Phi, psi and omega in degrees: 000137178279152179289138175290135183239156173299135183099341177288152172292130181291139175299135179270154179200156172229120184221159181286145174258158183294348178267005179097349177271190178236156175248117179244108185303317183298332182288350180261009176305143181102349175219154179289149178235132175248118179247128172241126181261127181229151189291320192199135174296145170064025171253154189314301181296323181289327175298309181300315181298313181294324177294320179294316178295321178297317180297325182266359184303324176297328179291320176296318181296321178301331181270005178078016183267145172270133183237133178209143174257141182229132173217168178282004179286160181271177183298320181297319178296315179299316181298316179295317180297313180300313182295318183297323186248003179063038183288146181249346181280135175301136181249125181265130179267125181224058182293340179262005175063034181291335173254321184303313182289315178298333176278359174075032188250359178262105189221168175289129179238158176233134177214121181052042177080359180258137177255140179200160176275139180196173181275134176270115184298114186211148177236151183229143165252121176258122181290168179300338179275000179086004180262150178291116181268322180214144173233121181230116176286136180273083180282337176224122186288312180301124179087358183296320180298318177295322177300320178291322177296317177298319178295323177296316177302315179297319179297314182292324179292330181283347183279000000 
């Protein structure tokens, strides 16, 4: 599989949301979409990342952007995670990797000498035209949500 690049048409998908509805990327054409892919519900870094995006979700909304978090966890896990931490961002369940793999994020990882397949924490801005406008790897979790908001501002200013 080739790596997804900025300027490429974003892979489309329809997946369940933790509130019982569905998230269909193609249905959001005409407005920017910010997708952040995270490895696992209720793990330290993922808690912090989701809390930061939840705190900034009104700012994304003010800019007319759709915001969603995606992980390989199932709906039950997402519901428990949202309730435990009071998260406000819609959480997309992708246990079969229907979005994760087309976005090129399911890869071999190494941790403490152990190799395993896992999700590479990455965020995307999908422009109103359906093309990938920005790809930002979350190399540092603290401040990543703000970094995405700043990237969204830059993207919108360039239009």
